[in-house]
N, C-alpha and C positions, 0 to 999 in steps of 0.2 A: 253367756256369749257378748263378743265385744261387739258393739253396733259400728260398722264404718259408714259414716253419712255419705251421699253421693258425691257432695262437694264441700271442701274443707276453707270456709271463707275466712278472710282476714277484715274484721269490721272496723270501718262502717262501708257499706257497699252502696253504691248508687247506680241510677240507670233512669234512662230517659223517661218521660211519663207513658209513650207509647209502647214501651216495652213491659208493661205492667204483668202481662201474662205469659213472658218469655222466661225461659231458664237463664239465670247469670251464671255465666260460665267464668270464673277470674282466672284470666290468663295471664296477668300482672297485678302489682299491688300499687297503687297511688299511681301519680302522674310524672311522666319524665321530664316537663317543664316546671310546674308547680311553681312559678313565680307570680302568676297573674293577681294583681293588687286586690281585685274584687272577690275573689275565691277564696273560700276557706274549707273545701271539701276534702283535701288530703294534707292538711296541716298537723293532724295528729301524729306523735312519733311512732305509732305503728303502721303509719301509712308512706314510711319512704318508699320509692319507687325502686321496683326490681321485678323482672320477669319471673313468674312462677316457675318452679323446676318442671322442665319438660315431660319427664316422665311421671311427676305426679297429676299436671293436666291431663295427659292421655289415660291415665289409671282413672281419672273421675269421669273423663268420656265413656269409658267403657262401663262404670258402674252406673250412671245415668241411663245408659242403653238398656241395661238390665233391669232398673228399678223405677225408670219413669217413661215408659214406652209413648204414652199420651203427649210427649214434649213436640210441639211444631215450631217453635223459635226459640234461638238462642242468641243471647247479648254477650258479647266477649267484654268482659270488664278487665281492669277498672276503666281509670280515665283515658287510656291509652293503649289499646291493645295493638293498634298499628305501629306501634314502636318496634315490636317484634320483626324478625327477619321474615324475609318471603319464606325462606325455607321452614321456620317454625310454625307461621302460619298456615301454610301448606299441610304441615304434618298434623295440626291442629284439624284442619279443614277436612282432610282425608280421615281422620279418626272418627270424626261426626258423621261423615258418609257411611263408614262401615259400622257403625256400632249405634248410630240413631238414623237410620235410613227413612224415617218417617220426618225429619226436620225439613221444613220448607224455606226457611229465612235464617240467616246468621247476620247479625250488624255488629256494630263496634262504634264506639266515640273514635275521633280521629283528630289530631293538629296535623295542620298543613305542613309543618316541617317534616312529618313521619312520612310523608309520600315523596319528599324531594329525592330519596334516593331509590324510591321503587319506579321503574318503568312502567309505562301503559302496558306493555305485553304481561308484565309480572302480576299488575292489578287485573288485567284481565283473565289469567288464569287463578287469580284467587275467587273472583266472580264466577267463574266456571265451575270451582269447588263448592260455591255456596255462600260466599261472603256477598250479599246482594244489596246492603244499605250501610251507608257511614253517617254518623252524626258529626256535625262540625261546629263548633261555636266560634263561629267569624267575629261575634260582638259587634263589630263596626266595619264600615269600609273606610272610615277617615284615619288615616296613618297619626294625625296628632292624638286622638283617642287612644289607639293602639298602643302608641308610645309610652303615654301616660299610664295605662293599664300595666305596662311591662309584658305585654304579650307575646313578644318574639316574633310578631309576624308583621306583614303590611298588606295594603291593598294588593299589591302584586303577587306576594306570595300565596296570599289566602285564595286569589282567582287562579293561579296557577295550578294548586292541588286540587281545587274543585274541576276545572276543566279536565285535568287529567283523570281523575275517577270518571267523570262522565264519558269521557271517550273510551275507557275501559268498560263501560256499561253498568257501573256501579251507581246505584240511586244516592242522592245525596240530600240530606235533612241539614238545613243552614240554620242557625240560631243567631239572632240579633237582640242587642241589649237595649230597651226604650229607657233614655235618659241616661245612657252611657256618657254623654258628653257633657252633662250637666248644662247651665245655662251658657256656659261659655263657647260650646261648639255643639250645640244642639241642632241648628239647621244643616250644618256641615256633616255632621254626623249621619243625619237622616238622608240627606241627598248624595252622599258617597255609598252608604250601605245600598240605597238603590242602585245606584251604577254597577255596585257590585254584582247584586242579584241579576240585574238584567244582562250582564255581561256573562254569568255562568249558568242562567236558567235553571236552579234547582228544582227538583222534584216538590220537595216540601222547604217550606220557610215559617219559622216560628219567632215570636217575639216573647221575652219576659221584661221585667221592669228591674232595673238596679236597685237590690235591697242590700242590706248589710246586717252580718254577723259578728260577732265576737269584736276583733280589732280592724275589719277590712274597710270601715269608714275612714279611719286614721291611715291606711295605706293607701286608699284612692285619692285623698286629700293631699298627700306627700308626694304622688305622682303627678299631681296638677300644681304641684308648688303650692298649695294652700288657695289656689284660685277655683276651686270646685264648689259649686253651689248646686244643689240638686233640684230639680224641676218639682214644682208642684203638680197636682192632678190635671190642671187646665195644659200646663205647659207638655206633660205627657202625652196629653190627646193632640195637642197641636204638632207637636214632634211626629206621632204616629200618623197623622193626617199629609204631613209632608212626605213622609217615607211612601206610605201607600199612594199616594197622587203620584209620586216620580217613578212609580215601576211602569215597567213596561214587559211585563210577564206572559207566557202563553198558556200553559197549564200547571202551575205551581200551586200544590195544596198549601193554603195558608191557615196558621192557628197562633192566636194570643190566648189560650186558656190555661197558661200556668197559674199557679196559685198567686202567685204575684201580681197579676196583671188586674188592675181595676176595671178594665173594659174587655168583655170576651168578644173576639171576633172570630168567624169561622168561612171559609169560603175559598173559592179557586181564583187566582188572580191569573189572567185578566178578566174572566167573564163577569166576577163578583165584584170588581173593584168599585163601581159605581155606586153599588148598595153598602160597601163597606164605608166609603168615604161619608156617605149621608148618616151611618150611624155614628161615626167618628164626631161630625159636625153636631149631632145631637148631644154627644157626651160633652162637648167643649161648651155649650150653651148652658146644659145643666151644672159643670161644675162653675160657670161663671157666676153662679147664684147660690151654690151650696158649697159647703166645707167639706170635701173628700179626703179621710184618711188615708196616708200613704203606708202600706203595709211592708214592713222592713224586718220580718221575722219567718220568713218562709223557707221551706224545704223543697229539695228535689224530687 
Protein backbone atom coordinates (compact mmCIF):
# COMPACT_ATOMS: atom_id res chain seq x y z
CA UNK A 1 0.00 0.00 0.00
CA UNK A 2 1.33 3.47 -0.89
CA UNK A 3 1.96 5.64 2.17
CA UNK A 4 0.90 9.25 1.78
CA UNK A 5 2.90 11.45 4.20
CA UNK A 6 0.87 14.09 6.00
CA UNK A 7 3.02 16.90 4.54
CA UNK A 8 5.09 16.84 1.35
CA UNK A 9 8.10 19.10 1.97
CA UNK A 10 10.39 20.82 -0.52
CA UNK A 11 13.75 20.86 1.26
CA UNK A 12 15.39 22.64 2.93
CA UNK A 13 12.81 23.85 5.43
CA UNK A 14 13.50 26.57 8.02
CA UNK A 15 11.60 27.73 11.07
CA UNK A 16 12.23 30.02 14.08
CA UNK A 17 13.89 28.39 17.12
CA UNK A 18 10.73 28.86 19.18
CA UNK A 19 8.75 26.73 16.69
CA UNK A 20 10.74 23.56 17.44
CA UNK A 21 7.63 21.74 18.69
CA UNK A 22 5.30 23.02 15.97
CA UNK A 23 4.00 21.30 12.88
CA UNK A 24 5.70 22.94 9.91
CA UNK A 25 3.04 23.39 7.24
CA UNK A 26 4.63 24.49 3.98
CA UNK A 27 2.19 26.80 2.21
CA UNK A 28 4.75 28.54 0.00
CA UNK A 29 8.15 27.55 -1.30
CA UNK A 30 11.07 29.94 -0.82
CA UNK A 31 10.92 33.71 -0.26
CA UNK A 32 9.11 36.25 -2.43
CA UNK A 33 11.94 38.82 -2.02
CA UNK A 34 15.02 36.57 -1.72
CA UNK A 35 17.51 39.37 -2.39
CA UNK A 36 18.90 40.12 1.09
CA UNK A 37 22.68 40.01 0.75
CA UNK A 38 23.32 38.36 4.13
CA UNK A 39 20.81 35.51 3.65
CA UNK A 40 21.35 32.21 1.86
CA UNK A 41 18.36 30.31 3.22
CA UNK A 42 16.53 30.06 -0.10
CA UNK A 43 19.31 30.24 -2.69
CA UNK A 44 19.10 26.62 -3.85
CA UNK A 45 17.52 26.05 -7.25
CA UNK A 46 14.63 24.06 -5.78
CA UNK A 47 13.70 26.98 -3.51
CA UNK A 48 12.36 29.32 -6.19
CA UNK A 49 9.41 31.19 -4.73
CA UNK A 50 5.94 29.98 -5.54
CA UNK A 51 2.77 29.36 -3.56
CA UNK A 52 2.04 25.71 -2.93
CA UNK A 53 -1.12 24.63 -4.78
CA UNK A 54 -4.06 25.42 -2.53
CA UNK A 55 -5.69 22.03 -3.04
CA UNK A 56 -2.47 20.32 -1.93
CA UNK A 57 -2.25 22.42 1.24
CA UNK A 58 -5.88 21.80 2.17
CA UNK A 59 -5.44 18.06 1.61
CA UNK A 60 -2.34 18.07 3.82
CA UNK A 61 -4.24 19.85 6.60
CA UNK A 62 -6.96 17.21 6.43
CA UNK A 63 -4.37 14.39 6.57
CA UNK A 64 -2.59 16.06 9.50
CA UNK A 65 -5.90 16.26 11.33
CA UNK A 66 -6.38 12.52 10.87
CA UNK A 67 -2.80 11.43 11.59
CA UNK A 68 -1.49 14.01 14.08
CA UNK A 69 -4.16 14.77 16.67
CA UNK A 70 -1.52 15.87 19.20
CA UNK A 71 -0.48 18.99 17.28
CA UNK A 72 -1.18 22.22 19.17
CA UNK A 73 0.92 24.69 17.17
CA UNK A 74 1.42 25.21 13.44
CA UNK A 75 4.07 27.29 11.69
CA UNK A 76 3.24 28.33 8.14
CA UNK A 77 6.39 28.00 6.03
CA UNK A 78 8.40 28.89 4.00
CA UNK A 79 9.98 32.28 4.48
CA UNK A 80 6.99 34.17 3.39
CA UNK A 81 3.54 32.72 3.98
CA UNK A 82 2.08 36.19 4.39
CA UNK A 83 2.76 36.81 0.69
CA UNK A 84 -0.42 34.80 0.08
CA UNK A 85 -3.69 36.60 -0.47
CA UNK A 86 -6.10 37.11 2.39
CA UNK A 87 -8.51 34.79 0.60
CA UNK A 88 -6.02 31.94 0.48
CA UNK A 89 -4.80 32.51 4.04
CA UNK A 90 -8.41 32.51 5.18
CA UNK A 91 -9.04 29.18 3.45
CA UNK A 92 -5.94 27.67 5.11
CA UNK A 93 -6.88 28.92 8.58
CA UNK A 94 -10.48 27.76 8.21
CA UNK A 95 -9.25 24.30 7.17
CA UNK A 96 -7.01 24.14 10.24
CA UNK A 97 -9.94 25.11 12.43
CA UNK A 98 -12.12 22.45 10.79
CA UNK A 99 -9.70 19.51 10.66
CA UNK A 100 -7.36 20.37 13.55
CA UNK A 101 -9.57 22.09 16.13
CA UNK A 102 -7.05 21.30 18.87
CA UNK A 103 -4.52 23.78 17.38
CA UNK A 104 -4.06 26.79 19.65
CA UNK A 105 -1.54 28.87 17.70
CA UNK A 106 -0.70 29.49 14.06
CA UNK A 107 2.35 31.61 13.20
CA UNK A 108 4.38 32.64 10.15
CA UNK A 109 7.37 34.61 8.94
CA UNK A 110 6.40 37.97 7.49
CA UNK A 111 8.07 40.60 5.32
CA UNK A 112 6.85 44.17 5.94
CA UNK A 113 5.99 44.52 2.25
CA UNK A 114 3.55 41.63 2.48
CA UNK A 115 1.33 43.58 4.87
CA UNK A 116 1.21 46.68 2.67
CA UNK A 117 -1.88 45.56 0.76
CA UNK A 118 -3.58 43.92 3.74
CA UNK A 119 -5.83 46.15 5.82
CA UNK A 120 -6.06 46.13 9.60
CA UNK A 121 -9.55 44.64 9.25
CA UNK A 122 -8.25 41.81 7.06
CA UNK A 123 -5.41 41.09 9.47
CA UNK A 124 -7.88 41.10 12.37
CA UNK A 125 -9.91 38.47 10.50
CA UNK A 126 -6.79 36.31 10.14
CA UNK A 127 -6.13 36.79 13.85
CA UNK A 128 -9.70 35.71 14.66
CA UNK A 129 -9.18 32.58 12.55
CA UNK A 130 -6.05 31.63 14.50
CA UNK A 131 -3.03 33.50 13.10
CA UNK A 132 -1.79 34.93 16.39
CA UNK A 133 1.95 35.51 15.84
CA UNK A 134 4.23 36.77 13.06
CA UNK A 135 8.03 36.72 12.96
CA UNK A 136 9.56 39.72 11.21
CA UNK A 137 13.26 39.96 10.41
CA UNK A 138 13.59 43.73 10.68
CA UNK A 139 17.39 43.26 10.79
CA UNK A 140 17.95 46.97 11.54
CA UNK A 141 16.21 50.28 11.98
CA UNK A 142 19.01 52.03 10.10
CA UNK A 143 18.11 52.86 6.51
CA UNK A 144 21.77 52.77 5.39
CA UNK A 145 22.12 49.21 6.68
CA UNK A 146 18.82 48.14 5.10
CA UNK A 147 19.91 49.61 1.78
CA UNK A 148 23.31 47.89 1.95
CA UNK A 149 21.56 44.60 2.72
CA UNK A 150 19.18 45.12 -0.24
CA UNK A 151 16.39 44.46 2.22
CA UNK A 152 13.76 46.25 0.16
CA UNK A 153 12.47 47.97 3.30
CA UNK A 154 13.06 51.14 5.30
CA UNK A 155 12.57 52.18 8.90
CA UNK A 156 9.18 53.59 7.95
CA UNK A 157 7.88 50.57 6.01
CA UNK A 158 8.98 48.20 8.77
CA UNK A 159 7.39 50.31 11.49
CA UNK A 160 4.16 50.69 9.50
CA UNK A 161 3.81 46.93 9.06
CA UNK A 162 4.53 46.13 12.71
CA UNK A 163 2.10 48.78 13.93
CA UNK A 164 -0.58 47.48 11.56
CA UNK A 165 -0.17 43.90 12.81
CA UNK A 166 -0.27 45.09 16.41
CA UNK A 167 -3.45 47.08 15.79
CA UNK A 168 -5.02 43.90 14.39
CA UNK A 169 -4.16 42.02 17.59
CA UNK A 170 -1.42 39.85 16.08
CA UNK A 171 1.62 39.39 18.29
CA UNK A 172 4.95 40.41 16.76
CA UNK A 173 8.36 38.81 17.17
CA UNK A 174 11.07 41.14 15.81
CA UNK A 175 14.59 40.01 14.96
CA UNK A 176 17.60 42.35 14.78
CA UNK A 177 21.12 41.48 13.61
CA UNK A 178 23.96 42.36 15.97
CA UNK A 179 26.87 43.58 13.84
CA UNK A 180 24.73 44.32 10.77
CA UNK A 181 26.33 47.73 10.23
CA UNK A 182 29.90 46.60 10.78
CA UNK A 183 32.21 49.24 12.20
CA UNK A 184 30.89 51.88 9.81
CA UNK A 185 27.31 52.03 11.09
CA UNK A 186 27.48 50.22 14.44
CA UNK A 187 26.22 53.04 16.66
CA UNK A 188 23.66 54.26 14.13
CA UNK A 189 22.40 50.71 13.64
CA UNK A 190 21.97 50.21 17.40
CA UNK A 191 20.28 53.56 18.05
CA UNK A 192 17.92 53.40 15.06
CA UNK A 193 17.00 49.81 15.87
CA UNK A 194 16.15 50.86 19.42
CA UNK A 195 14.06 53.72 18.02
CA UNK A 196 12.17 51.22 15.85
CA UNK A 197 11.27 48.83 18.66
CA UNK A 198 10.45 51.72 21.03
CA UNK A 199 7.94 52.93 18.46
CA UNK A 200 6.22 49.60 17.78
CA UNK A 201 6.55 47.95 21.24
CA UNK A 202 6.74 44.35 19.96
CA UNK A 203 5.71 41.49 22.20
CA UNK A 204 8.98 39.66 21.45
CA UNK A 205 12.44 40.86 20.44
CA UNK A 206 15.47 38.75 19.53
CA UNK A 207 18.97 39.29 18.20
CA UNK A 208 21.39 37.08 16.35
CA UNK A 209 24.92 37.88 15.26
CA UNK A 210 25.73 38.52 11.60
CA UNK A 211 27.40 35.39 10.26
CA UNK A 212 28.29 34.20 6.81
CA UNK A 213 27.98 31.00 4.84
CA UNK A 214 28.72 30.33 1.18
CA UNK A 215 29.26 33.64 -0.62
CA UNK A 216 27.16 35.82 1.69
CA UNK A 217 30.17 37.77 3.00
CA UNK A 218 31.12 38.82 -0.53
CA UNK A 219 27.55 39.98 -1.18
CA UNK A 220 27.46 42.00 2.04
CA UNK A 221 30.80 43.64 1.26
CA UNK A 222 29.53 44.54 -2.21
CA UNK A 223 26.42 46.11 -0.64
CA UNK A 224 28.71 48.27 1.46
CA UNK A 225 30.88 49.06 -1.59
CA UNK A 226 33.84 47.37 0.07
CA UNK A 227 33.60 49.46 3.25
CA UNK A 228 32.25 46.71 5.49
CA UNK A 229 34.49 45.65 8.38
CA UNK A 230 32.94 43.17 10.81
CA UNK A 231 32.91 43.85 14.54
CA UNK A 232 35.04 41.81 16.89
CA UNK A 233 33.49 40.29 20.01
CA UNK A 234 34.01 43.39 22.11
CA UNK A 235 32.51 45.54 19.35
CA UNK A 236 29.46 43.29 19.20
CA UNK A 237 29.00 43.54 22.97
CA UNK A 238 29.38 47.33 22.88
CA UNK A 239 26.79 47.56 20.13
CA UNK A 240 24.42 45.38 22.15
CA UNK A 241 24.96 47.64 25.17
CA UNK A 242 24.04 50.69 23.07
CA UNK A 243 20.94 48.93 21.72
CA UNK A 244 19.61 47.73 25.07
CA UNK A 245 20.53 51.00 26.77
CA UNK A 246 18.49 52.98 24.24
CA UNK A 247 15.36 50.83 24.51
CA UNK A 248 12.26 52.12 26.24
CA UNK A 249 10.08 49.02 26.22
CA UNK A 250 7.29 48.13 28.60
CA UNK A 251 6.66 44.38 28.37
CA UNK A 252 8.80 42.96 25.55
CA UNK A 253 10.24 39.47 26.03
CA UNK A 254 13.86 39.61 24.88
CA UNK A 255 16.14 36.76 23.81
CA UNK A 256 19.64 36.63 22.37
CA UNK A 257 19.97 32.84 22.47
CA UNK A 258 20.47 32.01 18.80
CA UNK A 259 23.47 29.71 18.23
CA UNK A 260 25.36 32.64 16.67
CA UNK A 261 25.24 34.74 19.84
CA UNK A 262 28.40 34.85 21.96
CA UNK A 263 26.46 36.25 24.93
CA UNK A 264 23.12 34.72 25.89
CA UNK A 265 20.65 37.21 27.33
CA UNK A 266 17.09 36.52 28.43
CA UNK A 267 14.60 38.75 30.16
CA UNK A 268 11.80 41.24 29.87
CA UNK A 269 12.41 44.79 28.70
CA UNK A 270 12.10 46.99 30.52
CA UNK A 271 12.12 45.37 34.04
CA UNK A 272 15.31 43.42 33.34
CA UNK A 273 17.09 46.18 31.43
CA UNK A 274 19.51 47.13 34.21
CA UNK A 275 20.58 43.56 34.87
CA UNK A 276 21.08 42.91 31.15
CA UNK A 277 23.27 45.98 30.86
CA UNK A 278 25.40 44.74 33.77
CA UNK A 279 25.81 41.37 32.04
CA UNK A 280 26.87 43.07 28.82
CA UNK A 281 29.33 45.30 30.68
CA UNK A 282 30.92 42.22 32.23
CA UNK A 283 31.20 40.65 28.76
CA UNK A 284 32.82 43.81 27.38
CA UNK A 285 35.40 43.74 30.19
CA UNK A 286 36.07 40.04 29.62
CA UNK A 287 36.43 40.48 25.87
CA UNK A 288 38.97 43.24 26.46
CA UNK A 289 41.42 40.72 27.91
CA UNK A 290 40.54 37.51 26.10
CA UNK A 291 40.35 36.43 22.50
CA UNK A 292 36.82 35.30 21.71
CA UNK A 293 36.34 33.49 18.38
CA UNK A 294 33.39 34.56 16.26
CA UNK A 295 31.10 31.85 14.99
CA UNK A 296 30.27 32.30 11.31
CA UNK A 297 28.88 28.89 10.34
CA UNK A 298 25.65 28.48 12.27
CA UNK A 299 22.20 27.42 11.15
CA UNK A 300 18.66 28.51 11.84
